[in-house]
mmCIF file of the N, C-alpha and C atoms, coordinates in Angstrom:
data_MODEL
# 
_entry.id   MODEL 
# 
loop_
_atom_site.group_PDB 
_atom_site.id 
_atom_site.type_symbol 
_atom_site.label_atom_id 
_atom_site.label_alt_id 
_atom_site.label_comp_id 
_atom_site.label_asym_id 
_atom_site.label_entity_id 
_atom_site.label_seq_id 
_atom_site.pdbx_PDB_ins_code 
_atom_site.Cartn_x 
_atom_site.Cartn_y 
_atom_site.Cartn_z 
_atom_site.occupancy 
_atom_site.B_iso_or_equiv 
_atom_site.pdbx_formal_charge 
_atom_site.auth_seq_id 
_atom_site.auth_comp_id 
_atom_site.auth_asym_id 
_atom_site.auth_atom_id 
_atom_site.pdbx_PDB_model_num 
ATOM 1   N N  . ARG A 1 1  ? 0.745  -1.116 0.010   1.00 0.00 ? 1  ARG A N  1 
ATOM 2   C CA . ARG A 1 1  ? 0.230  -0.175 0.138   1.00 0.00 ? 1  ARG A CA 1 
ATOM 3   C C  . ARG A 1 1  ? 0.896  1.340  0.283   1.00 0.00 ? 1  ARG A C  1 
ATOM 4   N N  . SER A 1 2  ? 1.984  1.060  0.310   1.00 0.00 ? 2  SER A N  1 
ATOM 5   C CA . SER A 1 2  ? 3.062  2.275  0.429   1.00 0.00 ? 2  SER A CA 1 
ATOM 6   C C  . SER A 1 2  ? 3.722  2.522  -0.908  1.00 0.00 ? 2  SER A C  1 
ATOM 7   N N  . GLU A 1 3  ? 3.307  1.767  -2.061  1.00 0.00 ? 3  GLU A N  1 
ATOM 8   C CA . GLU A 1 3  ? 4.307  1.844  -3.470  1.00 0.00 ? 3  GLU A CA 1 
ATOM 9   C C  . GLU A 1 3  ? 3.500  3.148  -4.078  1.00 0.00 ? 3  GLU A C  1 
ATOM 10  N N  . PHE A 1 4  ? 4.478  3.948  -4.597  1.00 0.00 ? 4  PHE A N  1 
ATOM 11  C CA . PHE A 1 4  ? 3.995  4.817  -5.762  1.00 0.00 ? 4  PHE A CA 1 
ATOM 12  C C  . PHE A 1 4  ? 4.282  4.709  -6.998  1.00 0.00 ? 4  PHE A C  1 
ATOM 13  N N  . GLU A 1 5  ? 3.797  5.394  -7.903  1.00 0.00 ? 5  GLU A N  1 
ATOM 14  C CA . GLU A 1 5  ? 4.284  5.172  -9.281  1.00 0.00 ? 5  GLU A CA 1 
ATOM 15  C C  . GLU A 1 5  ? 4.211  6.567  -9.668  1.00 0.00 ? 5  GLU A C  1 
ATOM 16  N N  . THR A 1 6  ? 5.119  6.705  -10.681 1.00 0.00 ? 6  THR A N  1 
ATOM 17  C CA . THR A 1 6  ? 5.191  8.073  -11.589 1.00 0.00 ? 6  THR A CA 1 
ATOM 18  C C  . THR A 1 6  ? 4.133  8.163  -12.548 1.00 0.00 ? 6  THR A C  1 
ATOM 19  N N  . GLY A 1 7  ? 3.169  7.328  -12.837 1.00 0.00 ? 7  GLY A N  1 
ATOM 20  C CA . GLY A 1 7  ? 2.305  7.439  -14.208 1.00 0.00 ? 7  GLY A CA 1 
ATOM 21  C C  . GLY A 1 7  ? 3.289  7.344  -15.206 1.00 0.00 ? 7  GLY A C  1 
ATOM 22  N N  . GLN A 1 8  ? 2.707  7.257  -16.477 1.00 0.00 ? 8  GLN A N  1 
ATOM 23  C CA . GLN A 1 8  ? 3.447  6.814  -17.758 1.00 0.00 ? 8  GLN A CA 1 
ATOM 24  C C  . GLN A 1 8  ? 4.365  7.651  -17.833 1.00 0.00 ? 8  GLN A C  1 
ATOM 25  N N  . LEU A 1 9  ? 5.616  7.282  -18.253 1.00 0.00 ? 9  LEU A N  1 
ATOM 26  C CA . LEU A 1 9  ? 6.871  8.344  -18.250 1.00 0.00 ? 9  LEU A CA 1 
ATOM 27  C C  . LEU A 1 9  ? 6.968  8.661  -20.032 1.00 0.00 ? 9  LEU A C  1 
ATOM 28  N N  . ASN A 1 10 ? 7.153  9.818  -20.021 1.00 0.00 ? 10 ASN A N  1 
ATOM 29  C CA . ASN A 1 10 ? 7.454  10.244 -21.506 1.00 0.00 ? 10 ASN A CA 1 
ATOM 30  C C  . ASN A 1 10 ? 9.006  10.371 -21.781 1.00 0.00 ? 10 ASN A C  1 
ATOM 31  N N  . ALA A 1 11 ? 9.779  9.856  -22.816 1.00 0.00 ? 11 ALA A N  1 
ATOM 32  C CA . ALA A 1 11 ? 10.793 9.819  -23.392 1.00 0.00 ? 11 ALA A CA 1 
ATOM 33  C C  . ALA A 1 11 ? 11.466 11.257 -23.054 1.00 0.00 ? 11 ALA A C  1 
ATOM 34  N N  . LYS A 1 12 ? 10.811 12.184 -23.278 1.00 0.00 ? 12 LYS A N  1 
ATOM 35  C CA . LYS A 1 12 ? 10.982 13.746 -23.224 1.00 0.00 ? 12 LYS A CA 1 
ATOM 36  C C  . LYS A 1 12 ? 11.376 14.083 -22.130 1.00 0.00 ? 12 LYS A C  1 
ATOM 37  N N  . ASN A 1 13 ? 10.855 13.589 -20.916 1.00 0.00 ? 13 ASN A N  1 
ATOM 38  C CA . ASN A 1 13 ? 10.821 14.100 -19.608 1.00 0.00 ? 13 ASN A CA 1 
ATOM 39  C C  . ASN A 1 13 ? 11.870 13.115 -18.622 1.00 0.00 ? 13 ASN A C  1 
ATOM 40  N N  . PRO A 1 14 ? 12.823 13.240 -18.617 1.00 0.00 ? 14 PRO A N  1 
ATOM 41  C CA . PRO A 1 14 ? 14.115 12.209 -17.943 1.00 0.00 ? 14 PRO A CA 1 
ATOM 42  C C  . PRO A 1 14 ? 13.751 12.662 -16.413 1.00 0.00 ? 14 PRO A C  1 
ATOM 43  N N  . ILE A 1 15 ? 14.054 11.601 -15.564 1.00 0.00 ? 15 ILE A N  1 
ATOM 44  C CA . ILE A 1 15 ? 13.836 11.536 -14.025 1.00 0.00 ? 15 ILE A CA 1 
ATOM 45  C C  . ILE A 1 15 ? 15.139 11.778 -13.363 1.00 0.00 ? 15 ILE A C  1 
ATOM 46  N N  . SER A 1 16 ? 15.492 12.199 -12.227 1.00 0.00 ? 16 SER A N  1 
ATOM 47  C CA . SER A 1 16 ? 16.593 12.250 -11.364 1.00 0.00 ? 16 SER A CA 1 
ATOM 48  C C  . SER A 1 16 ? 16.605 11.214 -10.499 1.00 0.00 ? 16 SER A C  1 
ATOM 49  N N  . PHE A 1 17 ? 17.805 10.323 -10.212 1.00 0.00 ? 17 PHE A N  1 
ATOM 50  C CA . PHE A 1 17 ? 17.981 9.327  -9.088  1.00 0.00 ? 17 PHE A CA 1 
ATOM 51  C C  . PHE A 1 17 ? 19.172 9.470  -8.570  1.00 0.00 ? 17 PHE A C  1 
ATOM 52  N N  . THR A 1 18 ? 19.236 9.288  -7.290  1.00 0.00 ? 18 THR A N  1 
ATOM 53  C CA . THR A 1 18 ? 20.454 9.071  -6.653  1.00 0.00 ? 18 THR A CA 1 
ATOM 54  C C  . THR A 1 18 ? 20.638 8.032  -5.963  1.00 0.00 ? 18 THR A C  1 
ATOM 55  N N  . LEU A 1 19 ? 21.606 7.256  -6.009  1.00 0.00 ? 19 LEU A N  1 
ATOM 56  C CA . LEU A 1 19 ? 21.810 5.687  -5.343  1.00 0.00 ? 19 LEU A CA 1 
ATOM 57  C C  . LEU A 1 19 ? 23.410 5.933  -4.564  1.00 0.00 ? 19 LEU A C  1 
ATOM 58  N N  . SER A 1 20 ? 23.510 6.110  -3.315  1.00 0.00 ? 20 SER A N  1 
ATOM 59  C CA . SER A 1 20 ? 24.509 5.913  -2.878  1.00 0.00 ? 20 SER A CA 1 
ATOM 60  C C  . SER A 1 20 ? 25.440 7.366  -2.951  1.00 0.00 ? 20 SER A C  1 
ATOM 61  N N  . GLY A 1 21 ? 24.796 8.365  -3.104  1.00 0.00 ? 21 GLY A N  1 
ATOM 62  C CA . GLY A 1 21 ? 25.247 9.575  -3.386  1.00 0.00 ? 21 GLY A CA 1 
ATOM 63  C C  . GLY A 1 21 ? 25.838 9.892  -4.691  1.00 0.00 ? 21 GLY A C  1 
ATOM 64  N N  . LYS A 1 22 ? 25.493 9.079  -5.758  1.00 0.00 ? 22 LYS A N  1 
ATOM 65  C CA . LYS A 1 22 ? 25.701 9.013  -7.055  1.00 0.00 ? 22 LYS A CA 1 
ATOM 66  C C  . LYS A 1 22 ? 24.338 9.537  -7.883  1.00 0.00 ? 22 LYS A C  1 
ATOM 67  N N  . ARG A 1 23 ? 24.411 10.965 -8.402  1.00 0.00 ? 23 ARG A N  1 
ATOM 68  C CA . ARG A 1 23 ? 23.001 11.295 -8.890  1.00 0.00 ? 23 ARG A CA 1 
ATOM 69  C C  . ARG A 1 23 ? 22.850 10.678 -10.518 1.00 0.00 ? 23 ARG A C  1 
ATOM 70  N N  . MET A 1 24 ? 21.944 9.946  -10.919 1.00 0.00 ? 24 MET A N  1 
ATOM 71  C CA . MET A 1 24 ? 21.936 10.019 -12.475 1.00 0.00 ? 24 MET A CA 1 
ATOM 72  C C  . MET A 1 24 ? 20.733 10.358 -12.842 1.00 0.00 ? 24 MET A C  1 
ATOM 73  N N  . THR A 1 25 ? 20.769 10.397 -14.104 1.00 0.00 ? 25 THR A N  1 
ATOM 74  C CA . THR A 1 25 ? 19.422 10.840 -15.141 1.00 0.00 ? 25 THR A CA 1 
ATOM 75  C C  . THR A 1 25 ? 19.093 9.716  -15.945 1.00 0.00 ? 25 THR A C  1 
ATOM 76  N N  . LEU A 1 26 ? 17.674 9.337  -15.558 1.00 0.00 ? 26 LEU A N  1 
ATOM 77  C CA . LEU A 1 26 ? 16.979 8.183  -16.103 1.00 0.00 ? 26 LEU A CA 1 
ATOM 78  C C  . LEU A 1 26 ? 15.978 8.874  -17.317 1.00 0.00 ? 26 LEU A C  1 
ATOM 79  N N  . THR A 1 27 ? 16.523 8.751  -18.710 1.00 0.00 ? 27 THR A N  1 
ATOM 80  C CA . THR A 1 27 ? 15.608 8.911  -19.807 1.00 0.00 ? 27 THR A CA 1 
ATOM 81  C C  . THR A 1 27 ? 15.103 7.391  -20.367 1.00 0.00 ? 27 THR A C  1 
ATOM 82  N N  . PRO A 1 28 ? 13.785 7.609  -20.445 1.00 0.00 ? 28 PRO A N  1 
ATOM 83  C CA . PRO A 1 28 ? 13.218 6.291  -21.154 1.00 0.00 ? 28 PRO A CA 1 
ATOM 84  C C  . PRO A 1 28 ? 13.641 6.041  -22.315 1.00 0.00 ? 28 PRO A C  1 
ATOM 85  N N  . LYS A 1 29 ? 13.676 4.875  -22.574 1.00 0.00 ? 29 LYS A N  1 
ATOM 86  C CA . LYS A 1 29 ? 14.112 4.466  -24.169 1.00 0.00 ? 29 LYS A CA 1 
ATOM 87  C C  . LYS A 1 29 ? 13.110 4.387  -24.955 1.00 0.00 ? 29 LYS A C  1 
ATOM 88  N N  . HIS A 1 30 ? 11.782 4.376  -24.508 1.00 0.00 ? 30 HIS A N  1 
ATOM 89  C CA . HIS A 1 30 ? 10.350 4.018  -24.985 1.00 0.00 ? 30 HIS A CA 1 
ATOM 90  C C  . HIS A 1 30 ? 9.279  4.340  -24.125 1.00 0.00 ? 30 HIS A C  1 
ATOM 91  N N  . GLY A 1 31 ? 7.735  4.732  -24.707 1.00 0.00 ? 31 GLY A N  1 
ATOM 92  C CA . GLY A 1 31 ? 6.957  4.849  -23.955 1.00 0.00 ? 31 GLY A CA 1 
ATOM 93  C C  . GLY A 1 31 ? 6.469  3.671  -23.339 1.00 0.00 ? 31 GLY A C  1 
ATOM 94  N N  . HIS A 1 32 ? 5.277  4.046  -22.561 1.00 0.00 ? 32 HIS A N  1 
ATOM 95  C CA . HIS A 1 32 ? 4.693  3.156  -21.797 1.00 0.00 ? 32 HIS A CA 1 
ATOM 96  C C  . HIS A 1 32 ? 5.343  2.599  -20.600 1.00 0.00 ? 32 HIS A C  1 
ATOM 97  N N  . LEU A 1 33 ? 6.276  3.221  -19.956 1.00 0.00 ? 33 LEU A N  1 
ATOM 98  C CA . LEU A 1 33 ? 7.068  2.934  -18.507 1.00 0.00 ? 33 LEU A CA 1 
ATOM 99  C C  . LEU A 1 33 ? 6.210  3.395  -17.533 1.00 0.00 ? 33 LEU A C  1 
ATOM 100 N N  . VAL A 1 34 ? 6.583  2.936  -16.620 1.00 0.00 ? 34 VAL A N  1 
ATOM 101 C CA . VAL A 1 34 ? 5.847  3.347  -15.234 1.00 0.00 ? 34 VAL A CA 1 
ATOM 102 C C  . VAL A 1 34 ? 7.020  3.028  -14.494 1.00 0.00 ? 34 VAL A C  1 
ATOM 103 N N  . PHE A 1 35 ? 7.418  3.862  -13.460 1.00 0.00 ? 35 PHE A N  1 
ATOM 104 C CA . PHE A 1 35 ? 8.511  3.751  -12.524 1.00 0.00 ? 35 PHE A CA 1 
ATOM 105 C C  . PHE A 1 35 ? 7.842  3.737  -11.000 1.00 0.00 ? 35 PHE A C  1 
ATOM 106 N N  . SER A 1 36 ? 7.647  2.448  -10.333 1.00 0.00 ? 36 SER A N  1 
ATOM 107 C CA . SER A 1 36 ? 7.168  2.329  -8.992  1.00 0.00 ? 36 SER A CA 1 
ATOM 108 C C  . SER A 1 36 ? 8.443  2.164  -8.105  1.00 0.00 ? 36 SER A C  1 
ATOM 109 N N  . TYR A 1 37 ? 7.628  2.926  -7.108  1.00 0.00 ? 37 TYR A N  1 
ATOM 110 C CA . TYR A 1 37 ? 9.201  3.331  -5.724  1.00 0.00 ? 37 TYR A CA 1 
ATOM 111 C C  . TYR A 1 37 ? 8.360  3.250  -4.658  1.00 0.00 ? 37 TYR A C  1 
ATOM 112 N N  . TYR A 1 38 ? 9.159  3.247  -3.579  1.00 0.00 ? 38 TYR A N  1 
ATOM 113 C CA . TYR A 1 38 ? 8.522  3.050  -2.318  1.00 0.00 ? 38 TYR A CA 1 
ATOM 114 C C  . TYR A 1 38 ? 9.252  4.435  -1.404  1.00 0.00 ? 38 TYR A C  1 
ATOM 115 N N  . ARG A 1 39 ? 8.439  5.251  -0.861  1.00 0.00 ? 39 ARG A N  1 
ATOM 116 C CA . ARG A 1 39 ? 8.819  6.324  0.044   1.00 0.00 ? 39 ARG A CA 1 
ATOM 117 C C  . ARG A 1 39 ? 9.092  6.248  1.390   1.00 0.00 ? 39 ARG A C  1 
ATOM 118 N N  . LEU A 1 40 ? 9.976  6.603  1.934   1.00 0.00 ? 40 LEU A N  1 
ATOM 119 C CA . LEU A 1 40 ? 9.894  6.556  3.597   1.00 0.00 ? 40 LEU A CA 1 
ATOM 120 C C  . LEU A 1 40 ? 8.768  7.532  4.352   1.00 0.00 ? 40 LEU A C  1 
ATOM 121 N N  . THR A 1 41 ? 8.297  7.058  5.423   1.00 0.00 ? 41 THR A N  1 
ATOM 122 C CA . THR A 1 41 ? 7.144  7.920  6.099   1.00 0.00 ? 41 THR A CA 1 
ATOM 123 C C  . THR A 1 41 ? 7.996  8.796  6.689   1.00 0.00 ? 41 THR A C  1 
ATOM 124 N N  . PRO A 1 42 ? 7.170  10.018 7.301   1.00 0.00 ? 42 PRO A N  1 
ATOM 125 C CA . PRO A 1 42 ? 8.123  11.338 7.746   1.00 0.00 ? 42 PRO A CA 1 
ATOM 126 C C  . PRO A 1 42 ? 8.857  10.466 9.125   1.00 0.00 ? 42 PRO A C  1 
ATOM 127 N N  . THR A 1 43 ? 8.557  9.620  9.793   1.00 0.00 ? 43 THR A N  1 
ATOM 128 C CA . THR A 1 43 ? 9.362  9.095  10.888  1.00 0.00 ? 43 THR A CA 1 
ATOM 129 C C  . THR A 1 43 ? 10.390 8.578  10.264  1.00 0.00 ? 43 THR A C  1 
ATOM 130 N N  . GLY A 1 44 ? 9.967  7.550  9.201   1.00 0.00 ? 44 GLY A N  1 
ATOM 131 C CA . GLY A 1 44 ? 11.422 6.770  8.616   1.00 0.00 ? 44 GLY A CA 1 
ATOM 132 C C  . GLY A 1 44 ? 12.554 8.078  8.023   1.00 0.00 ? 44 GLY A C  1 
ATOM 133 N N  . ASP A 1 45 ? 12.173 9.070  7.519   1.00 0.00 ? 45 ASP A N  1 
ATOM 134 C CA . ASP A 1 45 ? 12.821 10.178 7.082   1.00 0.00 ? 45 ASP A CA 1 
ATOM 135 C C  . ASP A 1 45 ? 13.771 10.788 8.336   1.00 0.00 ? 45 ASP A C  1 
ATOM 136 N N  . GLU A 1 46 ? 12.996 10.864 9.309   1.00 0.00 ? 46 GLU A N  1 
ATOM 137 C CA . GLU A 1 46 ? 13.909 11.130 10.217  1.00 0.00 ? 46 GLU A CA 1 
ATOM 138 C C  . GLU A 1 46 ? 14.668 10.184 10.849  1.00 0.00 ? 46 GLU A C  1 
ATOM 139 N N  . LEU A 1 47 ? 14.282 9.113  11.232  1.00 0.00 ? 47 LEU A N  1 
ATOM 140 C CA . LEU A 1 47 ? 15.539 8.209  11.401  1.00 0.00 ? 47 LEU A CA 1 
ATOM 141 C C  . LEU A 1 47 ? 16.714 7.832  10.180  1.00 0.00 ? 47 LEU A C  1 
ATOM 142 N N  . ALA A 1 48 ? 16.076 8.009  9.103   1.00 0.00 ? 48 ALA A N  1 
ATOM 143 C CA . ALA A 1 48 ? 17.182 7.884  8.251   1.00 0.00 ? 48 ALA A CA 1 
ATOM 144 C C  . ALA A 1 48 ? 18.369 8.852  8.327   1.00 0.00 ? 48 ALA A C  1 
ATOM 145 N N  . GLN A 1 49 ? 17.911 10.095 9.129   1.00 0.00 ? 49 GLN A N  1 
ATOM 146 C CA . GLN A 1 49 ? 18.878 10.882 9.160   1.00 0.00 ? 49 GLN A CA 1 
ATOM 147 C C  . GLN A 1 49 ? 20.068 10.532 10.410  1.00 0.00 ? 49 GLN A C  1 
ATOM 148 N N  . LEU A 1 50 ? 19.802 9.420  11.032  1.00 0.00 ? 50 LEU A N  1 
ATOM 149 C CA . LEU A 1 50 ? 20.486 9.234  12.085  1.00 0.00 ? 50 LEU A CA 1 
ATOM 150 C C  . LEU A 1 50 ? 21.393 8.231  11.631  1.00 0.00 ? 50 LEU A C  1 
ATOM 151 N N  . VAL A 1 51 ? 21.047 7.404  10.331  1.00 0.00 ? 51 VAL A N  1 
ATOM 152 C CA . VAL A 1 51 ? 21.967 6.098  10.155  1.00 0.00 ? 51 VAL A CA 1 
ATOM 153 C C  . VAL A 1 51 ? 23.023 6.835  8.820   1.00 0.00 ? 51 VAL A C  1 
ATOM 154 N N  . ARG A 1 52 ? 24.153 6.302  8.643   1.00 0.00 ? 52 ARG A N  1 
ATOM 155 C CA . ARG A 1 52 ? 25.265 6.877  7.918   1.00 0.00 ? 52 ARG A CA 1 
ATOM 156 C C  . ARG A 1 52 ? 24.964 5.841  6.530   1.00 0.00 ? 52 ARG A C  1 
ATOM 157 N N  . PRO A 1 53 ? 24.605 6.392  5.604   1.00 0.00 ? 53 PRO A N  1 
ATOM 158 C CA . PRO A 1 53 ? 24.472 5.459  4.335   1.00 0.00 ? 53 PRO A CA 1 
ATOM 159 C C  . PRO A 1 53 ? 25.878 4.394  4.087   1.00 0.00 ? 53 PRO A C  1 
ATOM 160 N N  . LYS A 1 54 ? 25.608 3.295  3.731   1.00 0.00 ? 54 LYS A N  1 
ATOM 161 C CA . LYS A 1 54 ? 26.807 2.376  3.457   1.00 0.00 ? 54 LYS A CA 1 
ATOM 162 C C  . LYS A 1 54 ? 26.618 2.089  1.826   1.00 0.00 ? 54 LYS A C  1 
ATOM 163 N N  . ALA A 1 55 ? 27.611 2.464  1.120   1.00 0.00 ? 55 ALA A N  1 
ATOM 164 C CA . ALA A 1 55 ? 27.637 2.173  -0.407  1.00 0.00 ? 55 ALA A CA 1 
ATOM 165 C C  . ALA A 1 55 ? 27.437 0.669  -0.466  1.00 0.00 ? 55 ALA A C  1 
ATOM 166 N N  . ASP A 1 56 ? 26.785 0.105  -1.205  1.00 0.00 ? 56 ASP A N  1 
ATOM 167 C CA . ASP A 1 56 ? 26.684 -1.418 -1.740  1.00 0.00 ? 56 ASP A CA 1 
ATOM 168 C C  . ASP A 1 56 ? 26.964 -1.110 -3.306  1.00 0.00 ? 56 ASP A C  1 
ATOM 169 N N  . GLU A 1 57 ? 28.097 -1.649 -3.856  1.00 0.00 ? 57 GLU A N  1 
ATOM 170 C CA . GLU A 1 57 ? 28.767 -1.208 -5.221  1.00 0.00 ? 57 GLU A CA 1 
ATOM 171 C C  . GLU A 1 57 ? 27.955 -2.632 -6.041  1.00 0.00 ? 57 GLU A C  1 
ATOM 172 N N  . GLU A 1 58 ? 27.699 -3.699 -5.550  1.00 0.00 ? 58 GLU A N  1 
ATOM 173 C CA . GLU A 1 58 ? 26.999 -4.706 -6.025  1.00 0.00 ? 58 GLU A CA 1 
ATOM 174 C C  . GLU A 1 58 ? 25.588 -4.459 -6.357  1.00 0.00 ? 58 GLU A C  1 
ATOM 175 N N  . TYR A 1 59 ? 25.089 -4.149 -5.255  1.00 0.00 ? 59 TYR A N  1 
ATOM 176 C CA . TYR A 1 59 ? 23.766 -3.656 -5.390  1.00 0.00 ? 59 TYR A CA 1 
ATOM 177 C C  . TYR A 1 59 ? 23.364 -2.411 -6.576  1.00 0.00 ? 59 TYR A C  1 
ATOM 178 N N  . ALA A 1 60 ? 24.402 -1.441 -6.400  1.00 0.00 ? 60 ALA A N  1 
ATOM 179 C CA . ALA A 1 60 ? 24.246 -0.436 -7.449  1.00 0.00 ? 60 ALA A CA 1 
ATOM 180 C C  . ALA A 1 60 ? 24.481 -0.930 -8.950  1.00 0.00 ? 60 ALA A C  1 
ATOM 181 N N  . ARG A 1 61 ? 25.209 -1.770 -8.982  1.00 0.00 ? 61 ARG A N  1 
ATOM 182 C CA . ARG A 1 61 ? 25.716 -2.233 -10.372 1.00 0.00 ? 61 ARG A CA 1 
ATOM 183 C C  . ARG A 1 61 ? 24.550 -3.259 -10.879 1.00 0.00 ? 61 ARG A C  1 
ATOM 184 N N  . ALA A 1 62 ? 23.633 -4.011 -10.365 1.00 0.00 ? 62 ALA A N  1 
ATOM 185 C CA . ALA A 1 62 ? 22.777 -4.718 -10.273 1.00 0.00 ? 62 ALA A CA 1 
ATOM 186 C C  . ALA A 1 62 ? 21.471 -3.722 -10.741 1.00 0.00 ? 62 ALA A C  1 
ATOM 187 N N  . LEU A 1 63 ? 21.387 -2.796 -10.003 1.00 0.00 ? 63 LEU A N  1 
ATOM 188 C CA . LEU A 1 63 ? 20.113 -1.677 -10.249 1.00 0.00 ? 63 LEU A CA 1 
ATOM 189 C C  . LEU A 1 63 ? 20.302 -1.055 -11.381 1.00 0.00 ? 63 LEU A C  1 
ATOM 190 N N  . GLN A 1 64 ? 21.399 -0.642 -11.551 1.00 0.00 ? 64 GLN A N  1 
ATOM 191 C CA . GLN A 1 64 ? 21.968 0.236  -13.109 1.00 0.00 ? 64 GLN A CA 1 
ATOM 192 C C  . GLN A 1 64 ? 21.765 -0.702 -14.232 1.00 0.00 ? 64 GLN A C  1 
ATOM 193 N N  . ALA A 1 65 ? 22.261 -2.350 -14.102 1.00 0.00 ? 65 ALA A N  1 
ATOM 194 C CA . ALA A 1 65 ? 21.918 -3.059 -15.229 1.00 0.00 ? 65 ALA A CA 1 
ATOM 195 C C  . ALA A 1 65 ? 20.359 -3.445 -15.153 1.00 0.00 ? 65 ALA A C  1 
ATOM 196 N N  . LEU A 1 66 ? 19.689 -3.190 -14.604 1.00 0.00 ? 66 LEU A N  1 
ATOM 197 C CA . LEU A 1 66 ? 18.139 -3.156 -14.520 1.00 0.00 ? 66 LEU A CA 1 
ATOM 198 C C  . LEU A 1 66 ? 17.817 -2.110 -15.418 1.00 0.00 ? 66 LEU A C  1 
ATOM 199 N N  . PHE A 1 67 ? 18.137 -1.001 -14.763 1.00 0.00 ? 67 PHE A N  1 
ATOM 200 C CA . PHE A 1 67 ? 17.622 0.151  -15.558 1.00 0.00 ? 67 PHE A CA 1 
ATOM 201 C C  . PHE A 1 67 ? 17.991 0.438  -17.075 1.00 0.00 ? 67 PHE A C  1 
ATOM 202 N N  . LYS A 1 68 ? 19.168 -0.128 -17.158 1.00 0.00 ? 68 LYS A N  1 
ATOM 203 C CA . LYS A 1 68 ? 19.776 -0.327 -18.561 1.00 0.00 ? 68 LYS A CA 1 
ATOM 204 C C  . LYS A 1 68 ? 18.689 -0.461 -19.724 1.00 0.00 ? 68 LYS A C  1 
ATOM 205 N N  . LYS A 1 69 ? 17.899 -1.634 -19.157 1.00 0.00 ? 69 LYS A N  1 
ATOM 206 C CA . LYS A 1 69 ? 17.015 -2.240 -20.379 1.00 0.00 ? 69 LYS A CA 1 
ATOM 207 C C  . LYS A 1 69 ? 16.032 -1.319 -20.741 1.00 0.00 ? 69 LYS A C  1 
ATOM 208 N N  . ASP A 1 70 ? 15.721 -0.082 -20.001 1.00 0.00 ? 70 ASP A N  1 
ATOM 209 C CA . ASP A 1 70 ? 14.479 0.565  -20.274 1.00 0.00 ? 70 ASP A CA 1 
ATOM 210 C C  . ASP A 1 70 ? 14.876 1.993  -20.460 1.00 0.00 ? 70 ASP A C  1 
ATOM 211 N N  . PHE A 1 71 ? 16.068 2.560  -19.890 1.00 0.00 ? 71 PHE A N  1 
ATOM 212 C CA . PHE A 1 71 ? 16.386 3.908  -19.444 1.00 0.00 ? 71 PHE A CA 1 
ATOM 213 C C  . PHE A 1 71 ? 18.073 4.067  -20.201 1.00 0.00 ? 71 PHE A C  1 
ATOM 214 N N  . LYS A 1 72 ? 18.020 5.041  -20.783 1.00 0.00 ? 72 LYS A N  1 
ATOM 215 C CA . LYS A 1 72 ? 19.305 5.901  -20.905 1.00 0.00 ? 72 LYS A CA 1 
ATOM 216 C C  . LYS A 1 72 ? 19.896 6.259  -19.672 1.00 0.00 ? 72 LYS A C  1 
ATOM 217 N N  . ILE A 1 73 ? 21.069 5.951  -19.229 1.00 0.00 ? 73 ILE A N  1 
ATOM 218 C CA . ILE A 1 73 ? 21.400 6.391  -18.154 1.00 0.00 ? 73 ILE A CA 1 
ATOM 219 C C  . ILE A 1 73 ? 22.607 7.381  -18.333 1.00 0.00 ? 73 ILE A C  1 
ATOM 220 N N  . ASP A 1 74 ? 22.359 8.761  -17.812 1.00 0.00 ? 74 ASP A N  1 
ATOM 221 C CA . ASP A 1 74 ? 23.536 9.754  -17.645 1.00 0.00 ? 74 ASP A CA 1 
ATOM 222 C C  . ASP A 1 74 ? 24.137 10.292 -16.229 1.00 0.00 ? 74 ASP A C  1 
ATOM 223 N N  . TYR A 1 75 ? 25.370 10.126 -15.801 1.00 0.00 ? 75 TYR A N  1 
ATOM 224 C CA . TYR A 1 75 ? 26.007 10.297 -14.771 1.00 0.00 ? 75 TYR A CA 1 
ATOM 225 C C  . TYR A 1 75 ? 26.179 11.937 -14.616 1.00 0.00 ? 75 TYR A C  1 
# 
């Protein structure tokens, strides 16, 4: 129930995405794409400020490989 969707993405409107401090611009390669994501609650946002992020390069590479199927990625 806490999943969000962007609605249908337009290839002319890229979206920004940040992973482990690395900012990416994702441009859809074709139409009919919907980006689903989860957002922290206000309490989760507050708790996240107390935790130092830990980079997980293996996860980042896997996520980027998944994005490359449907998005052009600019760093």
